[in-house]
TILUMDO-441105 format. One record per residue (C-alpha): x, y, z; residue number from 1. Coordinates in steps of 0.1 Angstrom, whole numbers, plus 5000, padded with zeros to 4 digits. Layout:
<sites>
+------+------+------+------+
!   c1 !   c2 !   c3 ! pami !
+------+------+------+------+
!    X !    Y !    Z !  NUM !
...
+------+------+------+------+
</sites>
This chain:
<sites>
+------+------+------+------+
!   c1 !   c2 !   c3 ! pami !
+------+------+------+------+
! 4099 ! 6025 ! 0583 !    1 !
! 4122 ! 5992 ! 0575 !    2 !
! 4134 ! 6007 ! 0540 !    3 !
! 4144 ! 6041 ! 0558 !    4 !
! 4180 ! 6048 ! 0554 !    5 !
! 4204 ! 6059 ! 0587 !    6 !
! 4215 ! 6090 ! 0598 !    7 !
! 4244 ! 6101 ! 0575 !    8 !
! 4274 ! 6089 ! 0590 !    9 !
! 4290 ! 6120 ! 0585 !   10 !
! 4267 ! 6140 ! 0604 !   11 !
! 4267 ! 6114 ! 0632 !   12 !
! 4303 ! 6118 ! 0636 !   13 !
! 4306 ! 6153 ! 0638 !   14 !
! 4275 ! 6154 ! 0663 !   15 !
! 4295 ! 6133 ! 0682 !   16 !
! 4328 ! 6154 ! 0683 !   17 !
! 4303 ! 6182 ! 0693 !   18 !
! 4293 ! 6166 ! 0724 !   19 !
! 4325 ! 6156 ! 0736 !   20 !
! 4335 ! 6182 ! 0765 !   21 !
! 4374 ! 6182 ! 0754 !   22 !
! 4365 ! 6194 ! 0719 !   23 !
! 4376 ! 6225 ! 0701 !   24 !
! 4360 ! 6247 ! 0675 !   25 !
! 4393 ! 6242 ! 0650 !   26 !
! 4388 ! 6202 ! 0655 !   27 !
! 4352 ! 6207 ! 0645 !   28 !
! 4358 ! 6226 ! 0618 !   29 !
! 4387 ! 6205 ! 0602 !   30 !
! 4361 ! 6174 ! 0603 !   31 !
! 4330 ! 6197 ! 0590 !   32 !
! 4355 ! 6209 ! 0567 !   33 !
! 4362 ! 6177 ! 0550 !   34 !
! 4326 ! 6176 ! 0534 !   35 !
! 4325 ! 6202 ! 0512 !   36 !
! 4287 ! 6202 ! 0505 !   37 !
! 4282 ! 6198 ! 0538 !   38 !
! 4302 ! 6227 ! 0549 !   39 !
! 4287 ! 6249 ! 0522 !   40 !
! 4253 ! 6237 ! 0530 !   41 !
! 4256 ! 6246 ! 0569 !   42 !
! 4270 ! 6282 ! 0558 !   43 !
! 4237 ! 6284 ! 0540 !   44 !
! 4212 ! 6274 ! 0565 !   45 !
! 4236 ! 6294 ! 0590 !   46 !
! 4224 ! 6326 ! 0569 !   47 !
! 4190 ! 6319 ! 0563 !   48 !
! 4162 ! 6333 ! 0577 !   49 !
! 4151 ! 6307 ! 0598 !   50 !
! 4180 ! 6308 ! 0620 !   51 !
! 4183 ! 6344 ! 0614 !   52 !
! 4219 ! 6355 ! 0625 !   53 !
! 4224 ! 6390 ! 0630 !   54 !
! 4259 ! 6390 ! 0618 !   55 !
! 4264 ! 6372 ! 0582 !   56 !
! 4288 ! 6348 ! 0585 !   57 !
! 4314 ! 6339 ! 0553 !   58 !
! 4334 ! 6311 ! 0568 !   59 !
! 4329 ! 6279 ! 0581 !   60 !
! 4352 ! 6284 ! 0616 !   61 !
! 4336 ! 6319 ! 0615 !   62 !
! 4301 ! 6304 ! 0610 !   63 !
! 4307 ! 6278 ! 0641 !   64 !
! 4318 ! 6307 ! 0663 !   65 !
! 4288 ! 6329 ! 0659 !   66 !
! 4263 ! 6302 ! 0660 !   67 !
! 4277 ! 6287 ! 0688 !   68 !
! 4275 ! 6245 ! 0690 !   69 !
! 4243 ! 6238 ! 0703 !   70 !
! 4230 ! 6257 ! 0670 !   71 !
! 4254 ! 6241 ! 0649 !   72 !
! 4241 ! 6205 ! 0664 !   73 !
! 4204 ! 6217 ! 0654 !   74 !
! 4219 ! 6227 ! 0616 !   75 !
! 4236 ! 6195 ! 0615 !   76 !
! 4203 ! 6176 ! 0623 !   77 !
! 4183 ! 6196 ! 0602 !   78 !
! 4208 ! 6190 ! 0574 !   79 !
! 4208 ! 6155 ! 0577 !   80 !
! 4173 ! 6152 ! 0578 !   81 !
! 4168 ! 6172 ! 0543 !   82 !
! 4195 ! 6154 ! 0528 !   83 !
! 4180 ! 6118 ! 0533 !   84 !
! 4146 ! 6130 ! 0523 !   85 !
! 4153 ! 6154 ! 0492 !   86 !
! 4172 ! 6128 ! 0479 !   87 !
! 4142 ! 6101 ! 0477 !   88 !
! 4109 ! 6122 ! 0482 !   89 !
! 4099 ! 6147 ! 0453 !   90 !
! 4075 ! 6162 ! 0478 !   91 !
! 4103 ! 6173 ! 0502 !   92 !
! 4109 ! 6207 ! 0484 !   93 !
! 4075 ! 6227 ! 0490 !   94 !
! 4072 ! 6212 ! 0527 !   95 !
! 4109 ! 6221 ! 0534 !   96 !
! 4098 ! 6260 ! 0523 !   97 !
! 4068 ! 6260 ! 0548 !   98 !
! 4087 ! 6246 ! 0573 !   99 !
! 4114 ! 6272 ! 0573 !  100 !
! 4089 ! 6298 ! 0574 !  101 !
! 4075 ! 6281 ! 0605 !  102 !
! 4108 ! 6277 ! 0621 !  103 !
! 4111 ! 6315 ! 0616 !  104 !
! 4077 ! 6322 ! 0634 !  105 !
! 4086 ! 6302 ! 0664 !  106 !
! 4119 ! 6318 ! 0665 !  107 !
! 4101 ! 6353 ! 0667 !  108 !
! 4076 ! 6338 ! 0692 !  109 !
! 4105 ! 6325 ! 0716 !  110 !
! 4118 ! 6358 ! 0718 !  111 !
! 4088 ! 6371 ! 0721 !  112 !
! 4087 ! 6350 ! 0754 !  113 !
! 4123 ! 6360 ! 0765 !  114 !
! 4130 ! 6321 ! 0761 !  115 !
! 4168 ! 6313 ! 0764 !  116 !
! 4189 ! 6315 ! 0731 !  117 !
! 4192 ! 6274 ! 0737 !  118 !
! 4155 ! 6267 ! 0740 !  119 !
! 4147 ! 6291 ! 0709 !  120 !
! 4177 ! 6270 ! 0691 !  121 !
! 4158 ! 6234 ! 0694 !  122 !
! 4126 ! 6251 ! 0684 !  123 !
! 4137 ! 6260 ! 0654 !  124 !
! 4152 ! 6229 ! 0646 !  125 !
! 4122 ! 6210 ! 0657 !  126 !
! 4101 ! 6236 ! 0634 !  127 !
! 4122 ! 6228 ! 0606 !  128 !
! 4115 ! 6191 ! 0611 !  129 !
! 4080 ! 6188 ! 0627 !  130 !
! 4064 ! 6183 ! 0591 !  131 !
! 4089 ! 6150 ! 0583 !  132 !
! 4060 ! 6126 ! 0584 !  133 !
! 4044 ! 6143 ! 0559 !  134 !
! 4069 ! 6142 ! 0533 !  135 !
! 4072 ! 6107 ! 0535 !  136 !
! 4033 ! 6100 ! 0532 !  137 !
! 4026 ! 6127 ! 0501 !  138 !
! 4053 ! 6111 ! 0482 !  139 !
! 4044 ! 6073 ! 0492 !  140 !
! 4010 ! 6080 ! 0487 !  141 !
! 4004 ! 6115 ! 0461 !  142 !
! 3971 ! 6105 ! 0446 !  143 !
! 3956 ! 6099 ! 0479 !  144 !
! 3972 ! 6126 ! 0498 !  145 !
! 3959 ! 6152 ! 0471 !  146 !
! 3922 ! 6138 ! 0476 !  147 !
! 3926 ! 6147 ! 0512 !  148 !
! 3940 ! 6180 ! 0504 !  149 !
! 3911 ! 6190 ! 0481 !  150 !
! 3889 ! 6175 ! 0511 !  151 !
! 3911 ! 6200 ! 0537 !  152 !
! 3904 ! 6232 ! 0512 !  153 !
! 3881 ! 6241 ! 0536 !  154 !
! 3897 ! 6240 ! 0572 !  155 !
! 3864 ! 6245 ! 0589 !  156 !
! 3861 ! 6206 ! 0586 !  157 !
! 3877 ! 6180 ! 0609 !  158 !
! 3917 ! 6178 ! 0613 !  159 !
! 3933 ! 6164 ! 0585 !  160 !
! 3950 ! 6134 ! 0610 !  161 !
! 3914 ! 6121 ! 0610 !  162 !
! 3913 ! 6117 ! 0573 !  163 !
! 3949 ! 6105 ! 0568 !  164 !
! 3940 ! 6077 ! 0593 !  165 !
! 3913 ! 6068 ! 0576 !  166 !
! 3922 ! 6066 ! 0539 !  167 !
! 3959 ! 6056 ! 0550 !  168 !
! 3960 ! 6040 ! 0578 !  169 !
! 3985 ! 6062 ! 0594 !  170 !
! 3987 ! 6101 ! 0604 !  171 !
! 4020 ! 6117 ! 0590 !  172 !
! 4024 ! 6133 ! 0624 !  173 !
! 4024 ! 6095 ! 0640 !  174 !
! 4048 ! 6086 ! 0609 !  175 !
! 4070 ! 6116 ! 0621 !  176 !
! 4070 ! 6104 ! 0655 !  177 !
! 4080 ! 6071 ! 0644 !  178 !
! 4110 ! 6087 ! 0621 !  179 !
! 4120 ! 6108 ! 0650 !  180 !
! 4124 ! 6079 ! 0673 !  181 !
! 4143 ! 6058 ! 0645 !  182 !
! 4169 ! 6086 ! 0641 !  183 !
! 4171 ! 6087 ! 0678 !  184 !
! 4160 ! 6128 ! 0676 !  185 !
! 4157 ! 6143 ! 0712 !  186 !
! 4120 ! 6140 ! 0726 !  187 !
! 4113 ! 6173 ! 0720 !  188 !
! 4114 ! 6173 ! 0682 !  189 !
! 4098 ! 6137 ! 0681 !  190 !
! 4068 ! 6151 ! 0704 !  191 !
! 4069 ! 6180 ! 0680 !  192 !
! 4067 ! 6161 ! 0648 !  193 !
! 4041 ! 6139 ! 0666 !  194 !
! 4020 ! 6163 ! 0684 !  195 !
! 4019 ! 6197 ! 0665 !  196 !
! 3983 ! 6190 ! 0655 !  197 !
! 3970 ! 6181 ! 0691 !  198 !
! 3987 ! 6208 ! 0711 !  199 !
! 3965 ! 6204 ! 0739 !  200 !
! 3974 ! 6167 ! 0748 !  201 !
! 4012 ! 6171 ! 0755 !  202 !
! 4028 ! 6173 ! 0785 !  203 !
! 4037 ! 6204 ! 0800 !  204 !
! 4069 ! 6200 ! 0793 !  205 !
! 4066 ! 6205 ! 0760 !  206 !
! 4044 ! 6229 ! 0758 !  207 !
! 4066 ! 6255 ! 0747 !  208 !
! 4075 ! 6238 ! 0713 !  209 !
! 4044 ! 6226 ! 0705 !  210 !
! 4026 ! 6254 ! 0714 !  211 !
! 4049 ! 6276 ! 0691 !  212 !
! 4044 ! 6249 ! 0658 !  213 !
! 4009 ! 6249 ! 0662 !  214 !
! 4007 ! 6286 ! 0662 !  215 !
! 4032 ! 6291 ! 0637 !  216 !
! 4010 ! 6267 ! 0613 !  217 !
! 3978 ! 6282 ! 0622 !  218 !
! 3996 ! 6319 ! 0612 !  219 !
! 4008 ! 6307 ! 0579 !  220 !
! 3973 ! 6289 ! 0574 !  221 !
! 3956 ! 6320 ! 0581 !  222 !
! 3979 ! 6345 ! 0560 !  223 !
! 3972 ! 6322 ! 0527 !  224 !
! 3929 ! 6323 ! 0537 !  225 !
! 3933 ! 6284 ! 0549 !  226 !
! 3920 ! 6291 ! 0585 !  227 !
! 3910 ! 6318 ! 0608 !  228 !
! 3915 ! 6331 ! 0643 !  229 !
! 3885 ! 6318 ! 0661 !  230 !
! 3898 ! 6283 ! 0650 !  231 !
! 3930 ! 6290 ! 0670 !  232 !
! 3932 ! 6269 ! 0705 !  233 !
! 3924 ! 6296 ! 0733 !  234 !
! 3950 ! 6282 ! 0755 !  235 !
! 3978 ! 6286 ! 0732 !  236 !
! 3970 ! 6321 ! 0726 !  237 !
! 3972 ! 6330 ! 0763 !  238 !
! 4000 ! 6309 ! 0764 !  239 !
! 4019 ! 6339 ! 0743 !  240 !
! 3999 ! 6365 ! 0754 !  241 !
! 3980 ! 6372 ! 0727 !  242 !
! 3946 ! 6385 ! 0739 !  243 !
! 3931 ! 6406 ! 0708 !  244 !
! 3928 ! 6392 ! 0675 !  245 !
! 3943 ! 6424 ! 0664 !  246 !
! 3978 ! 6417 ! 0685 !  247 !
! 3981 ! 6387 ! 0668 !  248 !
! 3975 ! 6402 ! 0635 !  249 !
! 4002 ! 6431 ! 0641 !  250 !
! 4026 ! 6404 ! 0652 !  251 !
! 4018 ! 6380 ! 0619 !  252 !
! 4025 ! 6408 ! 0597 !  253 !
! 4052 ! 6419 ! 0609 !  254 !
! 4071 ! 6388 ! 0613 !  255 !
! 4058 ! 6374 ! 0579 !  256 !
! 4074 ! 6408 ! 0559 !  257 !
! 4107 ! 6405 ! 0579 !  258 !
! 4108 ! 6371 ! 0570 !  259 !
! 4101 ! 6380 ! 0530 !  260 !
! 4128 ! 6406 ! 0535 !  261 !
! 4156 ! 6379 ! 0550 !  262 !
! 4152 ! 6357 ! 0525 !  263 !
! 4156 ! 6383 ! 0497 !  264 !
! 4191 ! 6390 ! 0508 !  265 !
! 4197 ! 6355 ! 0522 !  266 !
+------+------+------+------+
</sites>
């Protein structure tokens, strides 16, 4: 943890400006625009399936107006994390792709529940970052992690956390929580990283986020033949109003197809 770099200064500076009550979109756009790479990545992520804008944004100021400052804050958190990890950890790309799908599924779950836009925005960010601990764990201990993955080829076996803790002395969720704390992420993002495999243990205030990410992960695993409907915690299914397997199956197929089409066009 001591070797983990601090969060990027330029991103912290922009987020600090966003949180000032007297800041204008023009001032924020001007500050963001000084970093060409960051500006391009904000546009790219704002138009990605994860953030799923109804209107394609073409320029930075337009992007900030369309997505809003709360969503911009979440995008900056995601991009800051991405910048640190992709430069240092070879396993980042494949996990980011999965997390992007998780974020999209979480957005659709939030919309299904009628949650406020700001709640969904935080949820999407938490989903994008929930496996930050896995990135580092897989990169630092690739051989051991491959063995764990082989054992977990059948998802009917016990939690991967138990095997990670036995083999490596720490789980990716515990590590993820520590990273979120080091970078001063919100409690929602930290708890999501730490508890998404143990959803029934979270406090009520974090259930929406953790249940969403847990279910999105299960949906991805089911779609890839790595899990099954009967392994999903019934309390989570009830939380989202899924009473039958067919209902979840319909939601899953529709959402995954929509994501595929959006990714193709983004």
